[in-house]
BARO-104428 format. One record per residue: residue in three letters; z, y, x of N, C-alpha, C in turn. Coordinates in steps of 0.2 Angstrom, whole numbers, plus 5000, padded with zeros to 4 digits. Atoms other than C-alpha are relative to their C-alpha. Last residue first. Example, Ala and Ser with C-alpha at 12.3 -4.5 7.8 and 13.67 -1.06 7.14 Angstrom:
2
SER499949944996503649955068500350054996/ALA500049945004503949785062500050065004/
//
This chain:
306
ASN500050074998494949334971499349974998/VAL499950004993495149524970499949925003/LYS499850074998494449564953500149995007/PHE499549994995494449754950500249935002/THR500149954995492849754940500450005006/THR499650034994493149594930499950055006/ASP500049964994492649654913500449985006/GLY500250044994492349514901500050045006/LYS500749994997492249634887499849965006/GLU500449975005493749604875499350005003/PHE500050045006494849494886499450024995/PHE500250074998494449574903499949964994/GLY500750004999494449754895499849935002/VAL500449995006496149724887499249995001/ILE499950065003496849664904499650004993/GLN500550054997496049804913500149944997/ARG500749995003496849924900499549955004/ALA500150025007498549854903499350014998/ALA499950075000498449864922499949974993/ALA500650034998497850044921500049925000/LEU500549995006499350094910499349975002/GLY499850055005500550014923499550014994/ALA500250074998499650094938500249954994/ASN500750014999499650274930499849925002/ILE500350005006501450264924499249995001/ASN499750055004502250214940499650004994/ALA500350074998501050324950500249944996/GLU500749995002501550484940499749935002/SER500150025007503450434940499350004998/THR500049935003503350424959499949984993/GLN499549985005503750264968500150074998/ALA500349995007502050214975500650024995/GLY500649965000502550244994499750014993/ILE499949955005504350184991499350044999/LYS500749975001504450025001500050054994/LYS500450055003506350015005499350034999/PRO499550065001507550105015499749944996/THR499750005007506150215021500449944999/PHE500250055005505950205040500350014993/PHE499749995007505950345052499749954996/PHE500250045006505750335071500350034993/ARG500850025000505850425087499849964995/GLY500449945001507550515085499349995001/GLU499849955005508550365092499650065000/PHE500549955000507550235102500250064995/ALA500249974994508750105108499650065000/THR499550004995509850045094499850045006/LYS499549965001508750095080500550015005/ILE500349935000507250015087500650054999/LYS500149984993508149855090499850075001/GLU499349994996508849855073499950015007/ALA499749935002507149885065500650015004/CYS499749984994506249735074500450064999/ASP499650054999505749655057500550025006/PRO500350064995504949815053500649955001/VAL499550014994505549925038499849945004/ILE499950075000503949965028500549995006/ASP499850025007503650145023500249934999/SER500350065004503450175042500450004993/LEU499849995006503550315055499749954995/TYR500250045005503450275073500350014993/LYS499650005006503550395088499749964994/PHE500350035005502950385106500550004994/ASP500349955004503450515119499849974993/PRO499549975003504550395128499850064995/ARG500249935002503050285131500650044996/ASP500549974995503450125140499850074999/GLU499750004994504950075130499650035005/PHE499449955000504350125113500350005007/VAL500249935000502650045118500650055000/LYS500249984994503549885122499750075001/LEU499449994996504449875106499850025007/LEU499749935002502749905097500750015004/ASP500349944997502049765107500250064998/ASP499850004993503349645101499750055004/GLU499349974998503049705084500349995007/HIS499850054995501149675083500750035002/ILE499749984994500949785067500249945005/VAL500649974996499749735053500250025007/GLU500350064996501149625046499450025004/LYS499750014993502149785042499749945004/ARG499650065000500949835028500349995007/ALA500350065002500149995024500449944999/THR499850015007501150155024499649944997/ASN500250075003501150155043500350004993/VAL499750005007501250325052499749944996/LEU500450055004500950315071500450004993/THR499650015006501450475081499649954996/ALA500350055005500850495099500549994994/GLY499749985007501550655108499849954994/LYS499349985000500450625123500250034993/PRO499849954996498750545118500850025000/MET499949945004498550375110500250065005/MET500549964999497850235121500150074997/THR499949974993499550155123499450045001/LEU499549955001499450115104500150045007/LEU500149945004497850025105500550065000/LYS500649974998498149915119499850064996/TYR499949964994499949875114499450045003/ASN499750034994499449815097500150055006/ILE499849944998498949865079500549985006/SER500549974996498049705076500150065003/LYS499949994993499549605072499550035004/LYS499350014999498849555055500150005008/THR499649944999497149635053500749995002/GLN500349964994495849495054500450065002/GLU500150044994496849365044499750045006/ASN500450065001497349495031499949965007/ALA499850064996498549635029499649944998/PRO499650065004497649785022500249955005/ILE500350065000497249945033500449944996/HIS500150025007497950115029499649934999/LEU500250075000498750175045499949984993/SER499850025006498850365048499749934998/ILE500450055004498650405066500449984994/TYR499750035006499350565074499549954998/ARG499250004999498950615092500349974995/CYS499549975004497150565090500749995001/THR500149935002495750535102500550044997/SER500049964994496250375111499950084999/TYR499450004998496650295094500150045007/LEU499649975005495050335085500750015004/GLU500249935000493950295100500550044996/GLU499749974994494850125101499950075001/VAL499349995001494350095083500450035006/LYS499650054997492550115087500750024999/ASP500350065000491150215078500549945002/LEU500150034993492050375074499849934999/ALA500050085000491750475058500049985007/LYS500450034995492250665059500149925000/ILE499650044995492950715042499549985006/GLY499849954995492250855031500449975006/CYS499349975002492150745016500350055005/LYS500149965006490250715018500750034998/GLU500149934998490750655035499850044994/ILE499449974997491550495028499850075002/THR499549995006490050455017500650035003/ALA500249945004488850485032500450014994/ASN499849944997489850365043499850064996/ASP500549974996489550215032500350075002/ILE500349945003491150135025499550035005/LEU500350025007491649955029499750064996/PRO500650044999491949985048499649984993/ASP500050055005493250125044499349965000/TYR500450064998493650245057500149954994/ALA499950065004494150425053499649945003/TYR500550054998494450595061500149934996/VAL499950075003495350745055499449965002/LYS500750024998495650915065500049924998/MET500050054995497250985056499249985001/GLY500349984994497251145047499949955005/PHE499549974994498551105035499750025006/GLY499649945003497351095020500550035005/LEU500549954999496250975031500350074997/ALA500049984993497750865033499550065001/ILE499349964998498050855014499950035007/GLU500149945004496150805011500650045001/ALA500449964997496350675025499950074997/VAL499749984994497850595017499650055004/LEU499549955002496950595001500450025006/ARG500349945002495450505009500450064998/GLY500349974994496550375018499750074998/VAL499449974997497450335001499850045006/ASN499749955004495850294992500550045003/GLY500050025008494950205006500350064996/PHE500249945004494550275024499949984992/ALA500250035006495350145035500050064995/HIS500250064998496250215051499949964993/ILE499950045006496350395047499749935002/GLY500550065001496550485064500249964994/LEU499750065004497450655065499449954999/LYS500550055002497150785078500349944997/LYS499950064997498250935080499549954997/GLY500450014993497651105076500149945003/ARG500749965000498951145062499749995007/LEU500550055001500351005063499350045000/GLU500449995006501651115070499549955000/SER500749984998503051065083499650014993/GLY500450055001504951055083499350025002/SER500749985000506251165089499649955000/THR500349994994508051095085499250034999/GLY499849944998508951115068499750025007/ASN499450004997508950935064500250075003/PHE499649945002507550945052500750015002/GLY499550025006507050765056500450064998/ASN499450034997506350835073500549984994/ARG499549955000505050955064500749975002/ALA500249954996503550845069500650065000/MET499950024993504550695062499850065005/TYR499350014998504850775045500049985007/VAL499749934999503050845044500749995002/MET500249964995502350675047500350075002/MET499750034994503450585035499850045006/GLY499349985000502850705021500449985007/PHE500049944997501050665026500750035000/ALA500250004993501350485023500050075004/LEU499450034995502350515008499850005007/GLU499549954999501050625000500549985004/ALA500349954995499650495004500550065001/VAL500050034993500650354996499850065005/ALA499350014998500950454980500149985007/ASN499749934999499150514979500749995002/SER500249974994498550334980500350065002/ASN499449974997499650264966499850035007/GLN499549975004498250234954500650035003/GLY500049935001496850214967500550034995/PRO500149954994496650034966499950074998/THR500249945003497349934951499950065005/ASN499549954998497449754957499750064996/MET500249935000496649604949500550045003/ALA499549954997496849414950499650075001/VAL500349944997495749304938500650045003/VAL499649945002496549134935499750065004/GLY500549965004495348984936500350064998/ALA499850005007496848874943499550034995/ALA500050075001496048854960500149984993/THR500750025001495749034960499949934998/ALA500349965006497549084956499249974999/ALA499850045006498148954969499750034994/ALA500350075000497049024983500249964994/LEU500750005002497449204978499749935000/ASP500350054996499349184980499349994997/ILE500350055005499849354973499749945005/ASN499450045004501149454983499749954995/ASP499850064996499649504995500649964997/TYR500050065004498949614981500249945004/GLY499950064996499049794988500149944995/ALA500650024996498349924977500149945004/GLY499949974993499649944963499349985004/ALA500149935001499949864946500250045007/ARG499549974996499549684951500050084999/VAL500249934997498549614937500650025004/VAL499449974997498649424933499850065003/ILE500149944995497249344922500750035002/LYS500749994999496949184912499950065005/LEU500249944996498649104911499350015001/ASN500549975004498848964898499750075003/LYS500650055002499648834909499550044996/ALA500349965006500848964917499349974998/ALA499650005006501948844927499750034994/ASP500050065003500648804940500449994993/ILE500750025003500248984943500149934997/VAL500149965006502149024945499349984997/ALA499650035005502348874957499950044993/PRO500350065003500848924967500449974994/THR500050054996501749094969499649944997/VAL500450055004501449254960499949945005/LYS500450054996502749364969499749954995/ASP499850065002503449524960499549945003/SER500050034993502949684969500249934999/ARG500049954995502249754953500149975006/ILE499450004995501749624940500050075004/ILE500049944996500649614924500650005004/LEU499449994997500349434917499950075004/ALA500149954995499049374905500750025003/ASP500750004998498849224893499950055006/VAL500349935001500749184891499250005003/ASP500550005005501449014887499650074999/ARG500250075002502448954902499450014995/VAL500750015000502549124910499749944997/ALA500349955004504349164905499250005000/SER499950025008505149004911499550054996/LEU500450065001504349024929500149984993/LEU500849995001504849204929499749944998/ASP500249965006506649164925499350014999/GLY500150045005506649034939499950034993/PRO500750025001506349164951499949954995/ASP500250074998508149214948499349994999/ALA499750014993508649404949499849935002/TYR499750074999507749474934500149995007/LYS499450004996507649664932500349935001/GLU499949954995506349654918500749995004/LEU499550034995505449524909500250055005/LEU499749964994504549604894500549955004/ILE499450034998503349514882500350035006/LEU499749984994501949614873500749965001/GLU499350005000500949524859500250025007/TYR499750054996499049564857500850015000/GLY499850065005498149654843500349945004/ALA500550054999497249774855500149944996/GLU500649975003498349914848499449955001/THR499950025007499849804853499450034996/ILE500050085002499349794871500049994993/ILE500650034999498849984873499949934998/LYS500549975005500350044864499449975001/ARG499950035006501549924874499550034995/ILE500350075000500849984890500049964994/GLY500749994999501150164886499749935000/GLU500249985007502950124880499250005000/VAL499950065005503250024896499750024993/ALA500650054998502550174906500049944996/VAL500649975003503750294897499449965002/PRO500050015007505250184901499350024997/ALA499649955004504850184919499949994993/PHE500449935001504150024926500550054996/PRO500449985006505449894931499650065000/LYS499849925000505949834948499550034994/GLU499350004997506049644945500250075001/THR499849954995504549674934500749995002/ALA499550034997503649534923500250055006/VAL499949954995502549614910500749985004/LEU499450004997501949464900500050065005/ILE500149974994500449474888500750015003/LYS499349974998500349354874499950035007/LYS499950004993498649334865500750035002/MET499949944997498749304846500249995008/
//
């Protein structure tokens, strides 16, 4: 009997766990739970004889891969997968997957909620501004970017997008103006919603040059990864552009400097909460379980990322 481990320092909702259990047991597999663990050593012990692993933000390091001698597949319940060491997984013949799209709406609603919050000065009672008629740039038109654009159109915003991996015709079918250069996106749009992954090409790519191109009243919204921001440049933009605002679902390393010097021009969630809705929690967990069953029963590797 195959053993499937759900290892979650931040557990799934109980209803999600029961849904995962139903999918796993109906396939004839055994479900093992490791929840709210504090010691990484607990994960090393738990993976020793399992065939599959479901995680959330938990780190699958080379040590975890090495300890899991029977492991065939690890699924990150969510879109981002930089918490899995893909090189170690590949070297060990372990398939790594994510569950794209399952928490996209939750992230999109958070991004837009933060925009509304900042446009109205944090609801502090002073006169803010409206989003209708403003230009919003979507940097990367994936699942989350498309939903942010959809919400923005409903608010009456003028929406633009840049994504070198998606052809312009596909973008413009959604009622969005596609741009050919990232510089054009930043120089055109007062609001930018950032959805790029963190990789060797994108880390620190959101820099002084791009951010200072933005029109007056610039607001950058980051629900992606903190690594894509060049933080030294971010601080310099804050200093040089009194109109610049930064909203993030990821607390930057330079947060204390920003909090000390730039009050009223930023908002950071206390922890990454983009996917933390009951709906996203359930959707991602069930998708992970189904993908594991599909992998073992049909050899399905649709969402393989390594």
